[in-house]
C-alpha positions as CSV (number, residue, x, y, z in Angstrom):
1,M,-103.9,0.9,-30.2
2,F,-101.0,3.4,-30.9
3,N,-97.7,1.7,-31.7
4,V,-94.7,3.9,-30.8
5,K,-92.3,1.7,-32.8
6,E,-94.4,2.1,-35.9
7,R,-95.2,5.8,-35.3
8,P,-92.1,7.4,-33.7
9,F,-92.6,10.8,-35.3
10,T,-96.2,11.0,-34.0
11,A,-95.0,9.7,-30.6
12,W,-92.7,12.7,-30.3
13,L,-95.5,15.1,-31.3
14,R,-97.8,13.5,-28.7
15,E,-95.2,13.9,-26.1
16,L,-94.9,17.7,-26.9
17,Y,-98.7,17.9,-26.9
18,H,-99.0,16.4,-23.4
19,R,-96.0,18.2,-22.0
20,G,-96.4,21.6,-23.7
21,G,-99.8,23.0,-22.8
22,A,-102.0,20.5,-24.6
23,T,-102.9,22.6,-27.7
24,Y,-102.0,21.8,-31.3
25,A,-101.1,25.5,-31.7
26,S,-98.5,25.3,-28.9
27,V,-97.0,22.2,-30.5
28,S,-96.8,24.0,-33.8
29,R,-95.0,27.0,-32.1
30,Q,-92.6,24.6,-30.4
31,C,-91.7,23.2,-33.8
32,A,-91.1,26.6,-35.3
33,H,-94.3,26.4,-37.2
34,A,-92.8,23.6,-39.3
35,R,-96.4,22.4,-39.8
36,S,-99.8,24.0,-38.9
37,A,-101.8,23.3,-35.8
38,D,-104.4,21.6,-38.0
39,W,-101.8,19.3,-39.5
40,I,-100.4,18.4,-36.1
41,G,-103.9,17.7,-34.8
42,R,-104.9,15.5,-37.7
43,L,-101.7,13.5,-37.3
44,I,-102.0,13.0,-33.6
45,R,-105.7,12.0,-33.8
46,S,-105.2,9.7,-36.8
47,R,-104.9,5.9,-36.8
48,E,-102.4,6.1,-39.6
49,P,-99.8,8.6,-40.7
50,W,-101.2,9.2,-44.2
51,A,-104.0,11.3,-42.8
52,V,-101.5,14.1,-43.6
53,N,-98.6,14.4,-46.0
54,P,-95.2,13.6,-44.5
55,P,-93.0,16.5,-43.4
56,T,-90.6,17.8,-46.0
57,K,-86.9,18.2,-45.5
58,E,-87.3,21.9,-45.0
59,T,-89.2,21.2,-41.8
60,F,-86.7,18.8,-40.2
61,A,-84.7,21.4,-38.4
62,G,-87.8,22.8,-36.6
63,F,-89.0,19.4,-35.5
64,A,-85.5,18.4,-34.5
65,R,-85.2,21.4,-32.2
66,A,-88.6,20.8,-30.6
67,F,-88.0,17.0,-30.1
68,G,-84.4,17.6,-28.9
69,V,-82.9,15.1,-31.4
70,P,-80.6,15.4,-34.4
71,E,-82.2,16.0,-37.9
72,E,-81.1,12.5,-38.9
73,D,-83.4,11.1,-36.2
74,V,-86.3,13.1,-37.5
75,R,-85.6,11.8,-41.0
76,A,-85.4,8.2,-39.8
77,A,-88.6,8.6,-37.8
78,I,-90.4,10.0,-40.9
79,A,-89.0,7.1,-43.1
80,R,-90.2,4.6,-40.5
81,E,-93.7,6.1,-40.0
82,W,-94.7,7.0,-43.5
83,Y,-92.7,4.5,-45.6
84,Q,-92.1,1.6,-43.2
85,V,-88.3,1.9,-43.8
86,G,-86.1,0.9,-41.0
87,T,-82.9,2.6,-40.3
88,V,-79.7,1.1,-41.7
89,V,-76.9,0.9,-39.2
90,P,-73.5,0.9,-40.8
91,P,-71.1,-1.8,-39.6
92,S,-68.7,-0.9,-36.8
93,P,-64.9,-0.7,-37.5
94,D,-64.6,-4.1,-35.8
95,E,-67.2,-5.6,-38.1
96,I,-65.5,-4.1,-41.1
97,G,-62.3,-5.7,-40.0
98,E,-63.9,-9.1,-39.6
99,L,-65.6,-8.8,-43.0
100,Y,-62.3,-7.8,-44.6
101,G,-60.5,-10.8,-42.9
102,E,-63.2,-13.2,-44.2
103,L,-63.0,-11.7,-47.7
104,T,-59.2,-11.9,-47.7
105,A,-59.2,-15.5,-46.6
106,A,-61.8,-16.4,-49.2
107,R,-59.7,-14.6,-51.9
108,Q,-56.5,-16.4,-50.8
109,G,-58.4,-19.7,-50.9
110,L,-59.6,-19.0,-54.4
111,F,-56.1,-17.9,-55.5
112,A,-54.6,-21.1,-54.1
113,A,-57.2,-23.2,-55.9
114,F,-56.7,-21.3,-59.1
115,A,-52.9,-21.7,-58.8
116,L,-53.2,-25.5,-58.2
117,E,-55.4,-25.8,-61.2
118,L,-52.9,-23.8,-63.4
119,V,-50.1,-26.1,-62.2
120,A,-52.1,-29.2,-62.9
121,N,-53.0,-27.9,-66.4
122,A,-49.4,-27.0,-67.1
123,K,-48.3,-30.5,-65.9
124,D,-50.9,-32.2,-68.1
125,A,-49.8,-30.1,-71.1
126,S,-46.2,-31.0,-70.7
127,T,-46.8,-34.8,-70.1
128,P,-47.1,-36.7,-73.4
129,D,-50.3,-38.7,-74.0
130,D,-50.0,-42.5,-73.7
131,G,-50.5,-42.9,-77.4
132,E,-47.7,-40.6,-78.5
133,A,-44.2,-41.7,-79.2
134,A,-41.6,-40.0,-77.1
């Protein structure tokens, strides 16, 4: 069974194939000949993406135009399909603020503990031992 989540790039090619005249040559044309009709056909028919080599970065623009998505989405789909790499979503500004707040609180807590330890050590150093004459 074809898994769209595991093969997003192929899913886009299949959509073009079914929508654009149902020939591998027509899909190749729509993608600005980023890959040959034979390459597209082998990928669409295959059970796994390594039936063909993954697209190179020089082809991303042609695929992006044909799929109607940004080149970054093409890159992410290739990473997912060929290398099983999920996309990394950067934290939002709110999440960054929360993380900064947590780190600041932790740093302040460590500083306070360190300061207390310094005071206690200084106090111990200035207090004579029980065995010493004052």
